FIGUBA-444144 format. One record per atom (N, C-alpha, C, O): atom name; x, y, z; chain; residue in three letters. Coordinates in nm, 2 decimals. Last residue first. Example, Ala and Ser with C-alpha at 12.3 -4.5 7.8 and 13.67 -1.06 7.14 Angstrom:
// FIGUBA-444144
(N (1.28 -0.22 0.71) A SER)
(CA (1.37 -0.11 0.71) A SER)
(C (1.29 0.00 0.79) A SER)
(O (1.34 0.11 0.80) A SER)
(N (1.32 -0.57 0.78) A ALA)
(CA (1.23 -0.45 0.78) A ALA)
(C (1.32 -0.33 0.78) A ALA)
(O (1.42 -0.33 0.85) A ALA)
This chain:
// FIGUBA-444144
(N (0.82 4.73 0.69) A SER)
(CA (0.83 4.77 0.82) A SER)
(C (0.73 4.91 0.85) A SER)
(O (0.73 4.96 0.96) A SER)
(N (0.84 4.45 0.49) A VAL)
(CA (0.77 4.57 0.52) A VAL)
(C (0.78 4.61 0.64) A VAL)
(O (0.74 4.53 0.72) A VAL)
(N (1.00 4.28 0.25) A LEU)
(CA (1.02 4.30 0.39) A LEU)
(C (0.93 4.45 0.40) A LEU)
(O (0.95 4.55 0.32) A LEU)
(N (0.93 4.00 0.03) A GLN)
(CA (0.92 4.16 0.05) A GLN)
(C (0.94 4.18 0.21) A GLN)
(O (0.88 4.10 0.29) A GLN)
(N (1.11 3.77 -0.18) A LEU)
(CA (1.02 3.81 -0.08) A LEU)
(C (1.02 3.97 -0.06) A LEU)
(O (1.09 4.05 -0.12) A LEU)
(N (1.10 3.61 -0.49) A GLU)
(CA (1.16 3.71 -0.43) A GLU)
(C (1.04 3.74 -0.31) A GLU)
(O (0.92 3.74 -0.33) A GLU)
(N (1.16 3.24 -0.50) A ARG)
(CA (1.08 3.36 -0.52) A ARG)
(C (1.12 3.47 -0.46) A ARG)
(O (1.19 3.45 -0.35) A ARG)
(N (1.19 2.96 -0.57) A ASN)
(CA (1.29 3.06 -0.57) A ASN)
(C (1.21 3.19 -0.61) A ASN)
(O (1.21 3.24 -0.72) A ASN)
(N (1.07 2.64 -0.41) A GLU)
(CA (1.05 2.78 -0.49) A GLU)
(C (1.17 2.88 -0.48) A GLU)
(O (1.24 2.88 -0.38) A GLU)
(N (1.13 2.47 -0.22) A LEU)
(CA (1.13 2.44 -0.38) A LEU)
(C (1.13 2.55 -0.46) A LEU)
(O (1.19 2.55 -0.57) A LEU)
(N (1.29 2.46 0.07) A SER)
(CA (1.21 2.54 -0.02) A SER)
(C (1.24 2.48 -0.14) A SER)
(O (1.35 2.45 -0.17) A SER)
(N (1.22 2.20 0.30) A PRO)
(CA (1.33 2.24 0.20) A PRO)
(C (1.24 2.33 0.11) A PRO)
(O (1.13 2.29 0.08) A PRO)
(N (1.05 2.20 0.58) A ARG)
(CA (1.07 2.15 0.47) A ARG)
(C (1.14 2.24 0.39) A ARG)
(O (1.12 2.36 0.41) A ARG)
(N (1.03 2.34 0.82) A SER)
(CA (1.02 2.19 0.87) A SER)
(C (1.06 2.13 0.71) A SER)
(O (1.11 2.01 0.71) A SER)
(N (0.97 2.62 0.79) A VAL)
(CA (1.10 2.58 0.83) A VAL)
(C (1.13 2.43 0.84) A VAL)
(O (1.24 2.40 0.86) A VAL)
(N (0.70 2.62 0.69) A LEU)
(CA (0.81 2.64 0.59) A LEU)
(C (0.95 2.60 0.66) A LEU)
(O (1.04 2.56 0.59) A LEU)
(N (0.57 2.49 0.91) A SER)
(CA (0.57 2.40 0.78) A SER)
(C (0.66 2.48 0.68) A SER)
(O (0.70 2.41 0.59) A SER)
(N (0.58 2.72 1.10) A LEU)
(CA (0.65 2.59 1.12) A LEU)
(C (0.66 2.51 0.99) A LEU)
(O (0.77 2.46 0.97) A LEU)
(N (0.46 2.92 0.95) A LEU)
(CA (0.58 2.94 0.99) A LEU)
(C (0.65 2.80 1.00) A LEU)
(O (0.75 2.77 0.94) A LEU)
(N (0.19 2.79 0.95) A ILE)
(CA (0.26 2.82 0.82) A ILE)
(C (0.39 2.85 0.86) A ILE)
(O (0.46 2.80 0.78) A ILE)
(N (0.14 2.79 1.24) A GLU)
(CA (0.12 2.67 1.15) A GLU)
(C (0.20 2.69 1.01) A GLU)
(O (0.27 2.60 0.98) A GLU)
(N (0.12 3.05 1.28) A LYS)
(CA (0.23 2.96 1.35) A LYS)
(C (0.23 2.84 1.26) A LYS)
(O (0.34 2.81 1.20) A LYS)
(N (-0.09 3.14 1.15) A VAL)
(CA (0.06 3.20 1.09) A VAL)
(C (0.14 3.09 1.17) A VAL)
(O (0.24 3.04 1.10) A VAL)
(N (-0.29 3.02 1.27) A ALA)
(CA (-0.27 3.00 1.13) A ALA)
(C (-0.12 3.01 1.09) A ALA)
(O (-0.05 2.93 1.03) A ALA)
(N (-0.27 3.12 1.53) A GLN)
(CA (-0.25 3.00 1.50) A GLN)
(C (-0.20 2.94 1.36) A GLN)
(O (-0.12 2.85 1.34) A GLN)
(N (-0.36 3.39 1.46) A ALA)
(CA (-0.22 3.36 1.49) A ALA)
(C (-0.17 3.22 1.49) A ALA)
(O (-0.06 3.19 1.46) A ALA)
(N (-0.61 3.33 1.39) A GLN)
(CA (-0.52 3.40 1.31) A GLN)
(C (-0.38 3.37 1.33) A GLN)
(O (-0.30 3.35 1.24) A GLN)
(N (-0.73 3.23 1.63) A PRO)
(CA (-0.72 3.15 1.51) A PRO)
(C (-0.61 3.20 1.42) A PRO)
(O (-0.53 3.12 1.38) A PRO)
(N (-0.50 3.33 1.90) A SER)
(CA (-0.61 3.35 1.82) A SER)
(C (-0.61 3.25 1.71) A SER)
(O (-0.51 3.19 1.69) A SER)
(N (-0.34 3.12 2.16) A LEU)
(CA (-0.35 3.21 2.02) A LEU)
(C (-0.46 3.23 1.94) A LEU)
(O (-0.52 3.13 1.90) A LEU)
(N (-0.41 3.17 2.50) A SER)
(CA (-0.41 3.09 2.38) A SER)
(C (-0.37 3.18 2.26) A SER)
(O (-0.38 3.31 2.27) A SER)
(N (-0.20 3.33 2.75) A GLY)
(CA (-0.32 3.31 2.67) A GLY)
(C (-0.29 3.22 2.53) A GLY)
(O (-0.18 3.20 2.48) A GLY)
(N (0.04 3.32 2.90) A ARG)
(CA (-0.09 3.35 2.97) A ARG)
(C (-0.22 3.32 2.90) A ARG)
(O (-0.32 3.29 2.96) A ARG)
(N (0.25 3.33 2.71) A ALA)
(CA (0.24 3.21 2.83) A ALA)
(C (0.11 3.21 2.91) A ALA)
(O (0.08 3.12 2.99) A ALA)
(N (0.27 3.40 2.40) A SER)
(CA (0.21 3.45 2.53) A SER)
(C (0.20 3.33 2.59) A SER)
(O (0.14 3.24 2.54) A SER)
(N (0.55 3.34 2.18) A MET)
(CA (0.39 3.34 2.21) A MET)
(C (0.37 3.38 2.37) A MET)
(O (0.47 3.40 2.45) A MET)
(N (0.74 3.40 1.91) A ASN)
(CA (0.73 3.43 2.07) A ASN)
(C (0.57 3.43 2.08) A ASN)
(O (0.49 3.48 2.01) A ASN)
(N (0.97 3.21 1.72) A LEU)
(CA (0.83 3.25 1.74) A LEU)
(C (0.79 3.29 1.88) A LEU)
(O (0.81 3.21 1.97) A LEU)
(N (1.25 3.27 1.54) A SER)
(CA (1.19 3.23 1.67) A SER)
(C (1.06 3.29 1.65) A SER)
(O (1.03 3.39 1.57) A SER)
(N (1.55 3.17 1.36) A LEU)
(CA (1.39 3.20 1.37) A LEU)
(C (1.34 3.17 1.50) A LEU)
(O (1.38 3.07 1.57) A LEU)
(N (1.86 3.26 1.30) A SER)
(CA (1.79 3.17 1.36) A SER)
(C (1.63 3.24 1.35) A SER)
(O (1.62 3.36 1.33) A SER)
(N (1.98 3.28 0.94) A LEU)
(CA (1.94 3.33 1.08) A LEU)
(C (1.85 3.24 1.15) A LEU)
(O (1.78 3.16 1.10) A LEU)
(N (2.16 3.34 0.68) A SER)
(CA (2.12 3.23 0.76) A SER)
(C (2.10 3.26 0.88) A SER)
(O (2.20 3.27 0.95) A SER)
(N (2.08 3.51 0.36) A MET)
(CA (2.15 3.50 0.53) A MET)
(C (2.08 3.37 0.57) A MET)
(O (1.99 3.30 0.51) A MET)
(N (1.97 3.53 0.13) A SER)
(CA (2.10 3.43 0.14) A SER)
(C (2.14 3.43 0.29) A SER)
(O (2.23 3.36 0.33) A SER)
(N (1.78 3.63 -0.07) A PRO)
(CA (1.77 3.59 0.07) A PRO)
(C (1.87 3.48 0.10) A PRO)
(O (1.85 3.36 0.09) A PRO)
(N (1.76 3.86 -0.27) A THR)
(CA (1.86 3.75 -0.28) A THR)
(C (1.87 3.72 -0.09) A THR)
(O (1.95 3.77 -0.02) A THR)
(N (1.57 4.04 -0.25) A SER)
(CA (1.58 3.99 -0.38) A SER)
(C (1.66 3.89 -0.35) A SER)
(O (1.64 3.79 -0.42) A SER)
(N (1.31 4.17 -0.08) A ILE)
(CA (1.44 4.09 -0.04) A ILE)
(C (1.45 4.00 -0.16) A ILE)
(O (1.38 3.91 -0.18) A ILE)
(N (1.23 4.52 -0.09) A ARG)
(CA (1.23 4.39 -0.16) A ARG)
(C (1.34 4.31 -0.12) A ARG)
(O (1.45 4.36 -0.12) A ARG)
(N (1.06 4.73 0.11) A ALA)
(CA (1.19 4.70 0.08) A ALA)
(C (1.17 4.53 0.03) A ALA)
(O (1.12 4.45 0.10) A ALA)
(N (0.87 5.00 0.27) A MET)
(CA (0.87 4.84 0.19) A MET)
(C (0.99 4.82 0.13) A MET)
(O (1.03 4.92 0.08) A MET)
(N (0.76 5.20 0.52) A TRP)
(CA (0.85 5.18 0.40) A TRP)
(C (0.84 5.03 0.38) A TRP)
(O (0.80 4.95 0.47) A TRP)
(N (0.49 5.39 0.64) A GLY)
(CA (0.58 5.30 0.65) A GLY)
(C (0.69 5.29 0.54) A GLY)
(O (0.70 5.39 0.47) A GLY)
(N (0.24 5.54 0.69) A ASN)
(CA (0.37 5.62 0.67) A ASN)
(C (0.48 5.53 0.69) A ASN)
(O (0.57 5.57 0.77) A ASN)
(N (0.03 5.38 0.67) A ALA)
(CA (0.10 5.39 0.81) A ALA)
(C (0.21 5.48 0.80) A ALA)
(O (0.28 5.49 0.90) A ALA)
(N (-0.09 5.40 0.42) A ALA)
(CA (-0.16 5.45 0.53) A ALA)
(C (-0.08 5.47 0.68) A ALA)
(O (-0.11 5.55 0.78) A ALA)
(N (0.14 5.31 0.26) A GLY)
(CA (0.08 5.44 0.25) A GLY)
(C (0.02 5.50 0.37) A GLY)
(O (0.06 5.60 0.43) A GLY)
(N (0.17 5.05 0.36) A CYS)
(CA (0.27 5.13 0.38) A CYS)
(C (0.22 5.28 0.38) A CYS)
(O (0.24 5.36 0.48) A CYS)
(N (-0.07 4.92 0.31) A LEU)
(CA (-0.05 4.95 0.43) A LEU)
(C (0.07 5.06 0.45) A LEU)
(O (0.07 5.14 0.54) A LEU)
(N (-0.05 4.89 0.03) A SER)
(CA (-0.17 4.97 0.07) A SER)
(C (-0.14 5.01 0.23) A SER)
(O (-0.18 5.11 0.28) A SER)
(N (0.17 4.74 -0.01) A ARG)
(CA (0.17 4.86 -0.06) A ARG)
(C (0.06 4.96 0.02) A ARG)
(O (0.09 5.08 0.05) A ARG)
(N (0.11 4.49 0.14) A ALA)
(CA (0.21 4.58 0.17) A ALA)
(C (0.20 4.73 0.12) A ALA)
(O (0.21 4.82 0.19) A ALA)
(N (-0.07 4.39 -0.04) A ALA)
(CA (-0.12 4.45 0.12) A ALA)
(C (-0.01 4.55 0.15) A ALA)
(O (-0.03 4.67 0.19) A ALA)
(N (0.05 4.34 -0.26) A SER)
(CA (-0.06 4.43 -0.27) A SER)
(C (-0.10 4.48 -0.12) A SER)
(O (-0.14 4.59 -0.10) A SER)
(N (0.25 4.16 -0.17) A GLU)
(CA (0.30 4.31 -0.22) A GLU)
(C (0.17 4.38 -0.22) A GLU)
(O (0.19 4.50 -0.19) A GLU)
(N (0.20 3.99 0.13) A PRO)
(CA (0.16 4.01 -0.02) A PRO)
(C (0.20 4.14 -0.03) A PRO)
(O (0.20 4.22 0.06) A PRO)
(N (0.43 4.04 0.40) A LEU)
(CA (0.32 4.05 0.33) A LEU)
(C (0.31 4.03 0.20) A LEU)
(O (0.41 4.05 0.14) A LEU)
(N (0.60 4.00 0.69) A VAL)
(CA (0.62 3.97 0.55) A VAL)
(C (0.47 3.96 0.51) A VAL)
(O (0.39 3.89 0.58) A VAL)
(N (0.73 4.25 0.94) A THR)
(CA (0.62 4.15 0.87) A THR)
(C (0.66 4.10 0.72) A THR)
(O (0.75 4.15 0.65) A THR)
(N (0.81 4.40 1.21) A ALA)
(CA (0.83 4.40 1.05) A ALA)
(C (0.74 4.27 1.06) A ALA)
(O (0.70 4.21 1.15) A ALA)
(N (0.83 4.70 1.44) A GLY)
(CA (0.83 4.55 1.41) A GLY)
(C (0.83 4.54 1.26) A GLY)
(O (0.83 4.64 1.19) A GLY)
(N (0.81 4.90 1.76) A MET)
(CA (0.88 4.89 1.61) A MET)
(C (0.86 4.72 1.56) A MET)
(O (0.88 4.63 1.65) A MET)
């Protein structure tokens, strides 16, 4: 089981193909710890490294935008 945040267009196409579900996060007011788990045995792929850099940049600066997010599982 897993969860990810995707653009709405990608989430909609994946939900149907994977028989999954999608939920809109309309009021992200929770304060939770964020962890990024990586393998100790291998290096990250270029795609995974890009995601890591994006996540780290998001948590290192305050959010200036007030956008609704989507949760897809």
